[in-house]
KELO-313356 format. One record per atom (N, C-alpha, C): x, y, z. Coordinates in steps of 0.2 Angstrom, whole numbers, plus 2048, in hexadecimal, padded with zeros to 3 digits. Layout:
XYZ ...
// end
This chain:
7E88017A4 7E58067A8 7EA8067AF 7EB80D7B1 7EF80E7B5 7EB80F7BC 7F08117C1 7EC8137C7 7E88187C7 7EB81D7C2 7E78247C0 7E08237BC 7E181E7B8 7DA81C7B3 7D88177B5 7D28167B7 7CE8107B9 7C88117B7 7C480B7B5 7BE80C7B2 7B88107B6 7B880F7BD 7B18137BF 7B48197C1 7B981C7BE 7BB8247C0 7B58287BE 7B08267B9 7AB82A7B7 7A682C7BD 7A68277C2 7A18287C7 7A482D7CE 7AA82F7CD 7AC8327D2 7A98397D4 7A683D7CF 7A38417D0 79C8417D4 79A83B7D4 7948397D9 7978377DF 79C8327E0 79F8317E6 7A682E7E5 7AA8327E7 7B18307E7 7B282A7EA 7AF8287F0 7AF8227F4 7AE81C7F0 7A881D7ED 7A68177E8 7AB8167E3 7AD81A7E0 7B381A7DB 7B98177DD 7BC8187E3 7C18167E5 7C080F7E7 7BA80E7EA 7BA8067EC 7B98037E5 7B78057E0 7B68017D9 7BC8007D7 7C18067D7 7C88057D5 7CB8007D9 7CB7FF7DF 7CE7F97E2 7CC7F27E0 7C47F17DE 7C27EB7DC 7C57EA7D5 7C67EF7D1 7CA7EE7CB 7D17EB7CC 7D47EE7D1 7DB7EC7D2 7DB7E47D4 7D67E37D8 7D67DB7DA 7D47D77D6 7D17D77D0 7CD7D37CC 7D17CE7C9 7D87CF7C7 7DD7CB7C5 7E37CA7CA 7E37CB7D0 7E77CA7D4 7E47C77DB 7DF7C87DD 7DB7C57E3 7D57C47E2 7D27BF7DD 7CB7BF7DC 7C77BE7E3 7C97BB7E8 7C57BA7ED 7C37C27F1 7C87C57F0 7C87CC7F4 7C27D07F0 7C47D07EA 7BE7D37E5 7B87D17E6 7B77CB7E6 7B07C87E7 7AD7CA7ED 7B07CA7F3 7AE7CB7FB 7AC7D27FA 7B07D67F8 7B07DE7F8 7AB7E17F4 7AA7DE7EE 7A47DF7EA 79E7E07ED 79D7DC7F2 7967DD7F7 7957E37F9 79B7E67FC 79B7EC800 7997F17FC 79C7F17F5 79A7F67F0 7947F77EE 7917F17EC 78A7F17EA 7857F27F1 7877F07F6 7837F37FC 7827FA7FE 7887FD7FB 7888057FC 7848087F7 7848057F1 7808087EB 7788077ED 7778017F1 76F8007F3 76D8057F8 7728077FD 77180C802 770813800 7738147FB 77181A7F8 76B81B7F5 76A8157F1 7628157EE 75D8167F5 75D8127F9 7588127FF 75881A801 75E81C801 75E823804 75A8287FF 75B8267F9 75782B7F3 74F8297F3 74D8237F4 7478207F5 7448217FB 747824800 745825807 74281F80A 74681A809 74481380D 74A813814 747815819 74C81781E 74B812824 74880C823 747807828 74F803829 75180482F 757802831 7587FB832 7527F7831 7537EF831 7557ED82B 7577F0826 7597ED81F 7617EF820 7647EA823 76B7EC823 7707E881F 76D7E281E 7737DE819 7707DE811 7757DC80D 7747DE806 76D7D9804 76C7D4806 7677D0804 7607D3806 7607D780C 75A7DA80F 7597E080B 75F7E4807 75D7E8804 75A7E87FD 75D7E37FA 75B7E07F4 7547DE7F4 7527DA7F9 74B7D87FA 7457DE7FA 7487E4800 7427E8801 7427ED7FA 7487EF7F6 7477F37F0 7447EE7EB 7457E87EA 7417E47E5 7397E47E7 7377E37ED 7307E37F0 72C7EA7ED 7327EF7EE 72F7F67ED 72E7F87E5 7317F27E1 7307F37D9 7377F77D7 73C7F87DB 7417FD7D8 7467F97D5 7477F27D4 74C7EF7D1 7487EB7CB 74C7EB7C6 74A7E67C0 74E7DF7C2 74A7DA7BE 74E7D47BE 7557D37BE 7587D87B8 75E7D87B6 7637DA7BD 7607DF7BF 7647E37C4 7637DE7CB 75E7DB7CD 75C7D77D2 7627D17D2 7627CE7CB 7677C97CA 76D7CA7CC 76F7CF7C8 7777D27C9 7787D37D1 7747D67D5 7747D87DB 7767D17DE 7727CC7DD 7737C67E1 7787C27DF 77C7C47D9 7807C07D7 7877C37DA 7867CA7DB 78C7CC7DF 78C7C97E6 7867C97EA 7857C77F0 7877C07F1 7857BC7EE 7877B47EE 78F7B27ED 7917B67E8 7987B67E6 79C7B77EC 79A7BD7EF 79D7BF7F5 79D7BD7FB 7987B97FC 7967B5801 79B7AE801 79B7AB7FB 7A07A67FA 7A77A77FC 7A97AD7F8 7B07AF7F9 7B27B1800 7AD7B2804 7AE7B580B 7AE7AE80F 7AB7A980E 7AB7A3812 7AE79C80F 7AF79C809 7B2796806 7B9796806 7BD791806 7C4791806 7C778F7FF 7C378D7FA 7C578B7F4 7C87907F0 7CC78F7EB 7CF7957E7 7C97987E2 7C979F7E1 7C57A27DD 7C87A47D7 7C47A37D1 7C77A47CA 7C67AC7C9 7CA7AE7C4 7CA7B37C1 7C37B47BE 7C07AF7BA 7BA7B07B6 7B57B17BC 7B57AF7C1 7B07B17C7 7B07B87C8 7B67BA7CA 7B67C17CB 7B57C77C5 7B57C47BF 7B37C77B9 7AB7C77B9 7A87C17B9 7A17C17BB 79E7C67BF 7A27C77C5 79F7CC7CA 7A07D27C8 7A77D47C4 7A77DB7C1 7A27DE7BC 7A07D87B9 79A7DA7B3 7947DB7B8 7927D77BD 78D7DA7C0 78C7E07C3 7937E17C6 7947E97C9 7927EE7C3 7947ED7BD 7937F17B8 78B7F27B7 7887EC7B7 7807ED7B6 77E7F17BC 7807F07C2 77D7F47C7 77E7FB7C8 7857FD7C5 7868047C5 7838077BF 7828057B9 77F8077B4 7788097B6 7748047BA 76E8057BB 76D80B7C0 77280C7C4 77280F7CA 7738177C7 7778177C2 77981E7C0 7738207BB 77081C7B7 76B81E7B3 7648207B6 76481C7BC 75E81E7C1 75E8237C5 7648247C9 7648287CF 76A82C7CD 76E82C7C8 7738317C6 7718377C2 77683A7C2 7768417BE 7728407B6 76D8437B5 76B8427AD 7718437A8 7768477AA 77B8487A5 7818437A4 78083F7A9 78683A7AA 7858347A5 78A8337A2 78A82D79D 78E82879F 78B82179F 78F81C7A1 79281979B 79981779C 79C815796 79B80E796 79C80B790 79C80578E 79F7FF793 79D7FA795 7A17F5799 7A97F4797 7AC7F379B 7B47F379A 7B77EE7A0 7BA7E879D 7BE7E37A2 7C37E77A6 7C57E67AB 7CA7E97AF 7D07E77AB 7D57EC7AD 7DC7EB7A9 7E07E47AD 7E47E27AA 7E77DC7AB 7ED7DF7AF 7EB7E27B5 7F07E47B9 7F77E77B9 7F87EB7BD 7FE7F07BC 8057EA7BD 80A7ED7BC 8117EA7BB 8137E67C2 8107EA7C8 8117E77CF 80A7E67D2 8067E27D3 7FF7E37D6 8007E37DE 7FA7E67E0 7FA7E67E8 7FA7DF7EB 7FD7DE7F1 7FD7D77F5 7F67D87F7 7F47D17F9 7ED7D07FB 7EB7D4801 7F07D4806 7F07D780C 7EF7DF80B 7F27E1807 7F27E9805 7EB7EB802 7E97E67FE 7E27E97FA 7DD7E8801 7DE7E4805 7D87E380A 7D87E980E 7DF7EC810 7DF7F2813 7DC7F9810 7DF7F9808 7DB7FD804 7D47FE804 7D17F8803 7C97F7803 7C77F8808 7C97F580F 7C57F7815 7C67FE818 7CB802815 7CC809816 7C680D813 7C580B80D 7C180E807 7BA80D80B 7B980780C 7B380580D 7AF808814 7B480A818 7B280D81E 7B081481C 7B4818818 7B281F817 7AB81E812 7AB81880E 7A4818809 79F81780E 79F814813 799813818 79881881C 79D81C81E 79C823821 79982881C 79A827816 79882D811 79082B810 78F825810 78882480E 782825815 78682381C 782824821 787826827 78982C827 78D82E82D 78B82E833 78F82B839 78C82B83E 78C832841 787834846 78683A848 78C83C84D 78F838851 79483A855 79B83B852 79B83984B 7A1839848 7A083B841 7A2842840 7A0845839 7A5842834 7A284182C 7A583E827 7AC842827 7AC849827 7B384B826 7B884882C 7B7847831 7BB845835 7BD83E834 7B883A832 7BA83382F 7BF83382B 7BD838826 7C283881F 7C883A821 7C983F826 7CF842828 7D383C82C 7D183782F 7D4832833 7D482B830 7D282B82A 7D1825827 7D8825822 7DD821822 7E382281E 7E281F817 7E6824812 7E582180B 7DE821808 7DA826809 7D3825806 7D282A801 7D3830802 7D38347FC 7DA8347F7 7DF8337FA 7E58327F5 7E682B7F5 7E28287EF 7E38217EF 7E881F7E9 7EC8247E6 7F08227E1 7F781F7E2 7F881C7EA 7FE81B7EA 8008147E7 8068137E5 80780D7E1 8078067E6 8078017E3 8077FB7E8 80D7FB7EE 80C7FA7F3 8107F97F9 8108007FD 80D8057FB 80D80C7FE 80780D803 803808803 7FC80A807 7FF80A80E 7FC80E813 7FD80E81A 7FA80881D 7FF804821 7FD7FE824 7FC7FE82B 7FF80482E 7FF805836 80280C836 80180F83C 80581583E 809814844 80E818845 81381784B 81381E84E 81281F853 811826857 81682785C 81882D85E 81D82F863 81B836865 81783686B 81483C86E 80F83E869 811844867 80A847863 80C84585B 810842859 812841852 81183B850 81083A84A 80F832847 812831840 81482B83E 816829838 812824836 81182482F 80D82082B 812819829 81081482B 81480F829 81180B822 81580C81C 812809816 812801816 80D7FE813 80E7F6811 8147F3811 8177F580C 81F7F1809 8237F280F 8227F6814 8277F881A 8247F3820 81E7EF81F 81C7ED826 8227E8829 8247E4826 8297E1829 8317E2827 8327E8825 8387EA824 83E7E982A 8447E6827 8497E682C 84C7EE82E 84C7EF834 84F7F5836 8567F6837 85A7F6831 8617F4831 8647FB834 8677F983B 86A7FF83F 86E80483C 872802837 876806833 87280C830 86C80B82F 86881182B 866816830 868815837 86581A83C 86B81C83F 86F82083D 875823840 876824846 871828849 87182B850 86E825855 86A820852 86781C856 86B814855 86F813851 87380D84E 873809856 87880B85A 879808860 872805863 86E80A864 868809869 863804864 86280385E 8607FE85A 8637F785C 86A7F785B 86D7F185C 86B7EF863 86B7F2868 86A7F086F 8637ED86F 85E7F186D 8577EF86C 8567E8869 85A7E7863 85B7E185F 85C7DB864 8617DC867 8647D886C 85E7D6870 8597D9872 8547D8877 84E7D6872 84F7D486C 84A7D1867 8447D7867 8467DD867 8417E3866 8447E8860 8407EA85C 8417EF857 8457ED851 8467E6851 84A7E384C 8467E4844 83F7E4844 83C7E683E 8367EB840 8347ED83A 82F7F283B 8287EF83F 8267E983E 8207E6841 8227E6848 8287E684B 8297E5853 8297EC857 8297F2852 8277F7855 8217F8858 8217FB85F 81A7FD862 81680285E 81180285F 80D80885B 80F80F85E 81180F864 813815868 81A81486B 81F817867 826816869 82881A870 82381C873 82582087B 82781A87F 82D81A882 82E814887 83280E882 83481087C 83780A87A 83E80887D 84180E87F 84780F881 84880A888 84280888B 842804892 8447FD88F 8447FA88A 8467F4889 84E7F288A 8517F888A 8597F788B 85B7FC890 8617F9893 8647FF898 867805896 86880A89A 86C811898 869813892 863813890 86081788C 85981B88F 85982188B 85282488D 84D827889 84982C88A 84482D885 847832880 84D834880 85183887C 851834876 85382D877 855828872 84F82686E 849827871 84382586E 842829869 84283086A 841836867 846836861 84C835862 85083585C 85082F857 84D82985A 84C824855 846825851 841829855 83982A851 83C82F84B 84083484D 843838847 845835842 84B831843 84D82D83E 84982883B 84582583E 84182283B 83B825835 83A82B837 83782F832 83B83082B 84183182C 846831827 84682B823 848826827 84881F825 84281D820 83B81F822 83681E81E 836821818 837827818 83782C813 83C82B80D 84282880F 84782680B 845820808 84281A80B 840814808 839816804 83481A804 83081D800 83281F7FA 8388227FA 83B8257F4 83E81F7F0 84181A7F3 8438147F0 83E8117EE 83980E7F0 83380C7EE 83080E7E9 82F8157E7 82B8187E1 8328177DC 8388177DD 83D8187D9 83D8107D5 83C80B7DA 83C8047D7 8368027D3 8308067D5 82A8047D1 82A8087CB 82D80D7CB 82E8137C5 83480F7C0 83880B7C2 83E8087BD 83E8017BF 8397FD7BC 83B7F77BE 83F7F27BB 8437EE7BE 8487EA7BC 84F7ED7BD 84F7F57BE 8557F87BF 8597F67C6 85F7F67C6 8637F57CC 8657FB7CF 8657FC7D5 8678027D9 86B8027DE 8708067E0 8738067E5 87180D7E8 87080B7F0 86B8117F4 8728127F9 8728197FB 87681A801 872821803 86E820809 86B82580C 865826807 86482D806 85F82F802 85F82F7FA 86782D7F8 86882E7F3 86A8277EF 86A8267E8 86B8207E5 86E8217DD 87181B7DC 87481B7D5 8718157D2 86F8167CB 86E8107C7 87380D7C5 8738067C5 8798027C4 8787FF7BD 87C8037B8 87B8007B1 8817FA7B0 8807F87AA 8847F17A9 88B7F37AA 88D7FA7A6 8947FB7A7 8977FC7AD 8928007B1 8948017B9 8947FB7BC 8907F67BB 8907EF7BF 8967EC7BE 89A7ED7B8 8A07E87B7 8A77EB7BA 8A67F17BC 8AC7F57BF 8AF7F07C5 8B47EF7C5 8B77EB7CA 8B97EE7D0 8B77EB7D6 8B97EF7DC 8BF7ED7DF 8C47F27DD 8CB7F17DE 8CF7F97DE 8D57F87E0 8D87FF7E2 8DA8037DB 8D97FF7D6 8DA8027D0 8D38077CD 8CD8047CF 8C78087CE 8C580C7D4 8C880C7D9 8C580F7DF 8CB8107E5 8CB8177E6 8D28187EB 8CE81B7F1 8D381B7F6 8D281C7FD 8CC818801 8CB8127FE 8C880E802 8CA806803 8D0805803 8D47FF803 8D17FA807 8D07FC80E 8CD7F6813 8C77F4810 8C27F980F 8BC7F680C 8BC7F1807 8C07F4801 8C17EE7FB 8C47E97FC 8C97E8800 8CB7E1803 8C67DD806 8C27E080B 8BD7DC80E 8B87D9809 8B67DE804 8B27DC7FF 8B47D67FB 8BA7D67FA 8BD7D27F5 8BD7CB7F9 8BF7CB7FF 8BF7C6804 8B87C2803 8B27C5802 8AC7C3803 8AA7C27FC 8AE7C27F7 8AD7C17F0 8A87C57ED 8A97CA7F0 8A67D17EC 8AA7D47E9 8AA7D37E1 8B07D57DD 8AF7DB7D9 8A87DC7D7 8A67E17D2 8A07E57D5 89E7EB7D3 89A7F07D4 8927EC7D4 8917E87CF 88C7E57CF 88A7E07D5 88F7DE7D8 88E7DA7DE 88D7DD7E4 88D7E37E5 88C7E87EB 8857E67ED 8857E87F4 87D7E77F6 8797EE7F4 8737ED7F4 8707F37F0 86F7F97F6 8707F77FE 8707FB802 8777FC805 87A801802 882802803 88480380B 87F80680F 881807816 882800819 8817FA816 8827F481A 88A7F281A 88E7F6816 8947F6815 8997F881A 8947FC81F 8987FE825 8987FA829 8967F3829 8987EE82D 89F7EB82F 8A27ED828 8A97EA828 8AE7ED82C 8B47E982F 8B87EC833 8BC7F2830 8BC7F7835 8BF7FE834 8BC80282E 8B580082C 8B2804827 8AC80782A 8AD80D82A 8A881182C 8A3815827 89D819828 89981B825 89D82081F 8A2824821 8A682881D 8A9824817 8AA81F818 8AE81A814 8A981980E 8A4816811 89D81580D 89B81A808 89B81F80B 89A825807 89E828802 8A4826804 8AA8267FE 8A98227F9 8A881C7FA 8A68177F5 8A08197F0 89B81C7F4 89681E7F0 8978247EB 89B8287ED 89C82E7EA 8A182C7E4 8A68287E5 8A98257E0 8A58217DB 8A081D7DC 89C81A7D8 8988207D4 8958257D8 8918297D3 89682D7CF 89C82E7D0 8A28327CA 8A182E7C5 8A18267C6 8A28217C0 89D8217BD 8968217BF 8908217BD 88F8277B7 89182C7BA 8918337B7 8958337B1 89A82F7B1 89F82F7AD 8A58337AC 
// end
């Protein structure tokens, strides 16, 4: 089951928000059972909110999942099977939210089965007559690379914010505005790592920082016009890694002497290019697991076994003798031993970015045969 194919896709015509939350629950069953159990309560609660709306039970005193189960049960709207399933989801979620013990896959699977019972009842009683609920299906045993716990939490929290707004939108903030400002809600097919974890702004512009880059090292050599600026900032323990960047880059230059707002602007522009290049690399790595790549700016080379064995010497590479000598001194003697990020090689004495580019072009020609 892929990111594009998930079990509860069939409820998307009724509520894309419910469908997307269900997908994230499915993603977490075999990765983080605690997360699945905790957030399954919100999913069940949203279904009951919809039911109460359709049954015109508008008393705002019924806010908790237990209160909603009780009032619907008192009104004869729940069978014992549905009531038991709802309480199972509620109690399991409460335990996951408060207990520090490890939670088993089997516990998440039981909650997943209870969710199916609830959804099937909801569709058959309150859904379109023509909608057919498929037979129960266990969740897939996870993608090649699952989402980290923290990323799953962000995805679920974002979706649940929109789910809540879709059921009961606040008058002062229309649903459409919430949808527009809540990241990664409608386009939830991003592979692991690419969920927006925060945003960095500069004046009227903003950049989405994906989860996998949250603590990325900001290698100064990747920022041609801002390299010295970043080196100076790093000496002041600023802007060394992505998480050290302030949410607003205006005034970043004030941490170091003899720099101005123009440097902030230039760095922001280069940061946008850096993130775009890194996103391409991330997707490339996910699409070709296990492959070795050499990267230079926005370009890349796949390192085959044949290419990896080529010696780094003057017979194989011309016009870069100083770089070759220093690599060999560091016991880097074949292409397969080169760092994935080739721009790092500009650190060597008398080796500029032009030399690194020369090496990359020679590597490309060898790869192409």
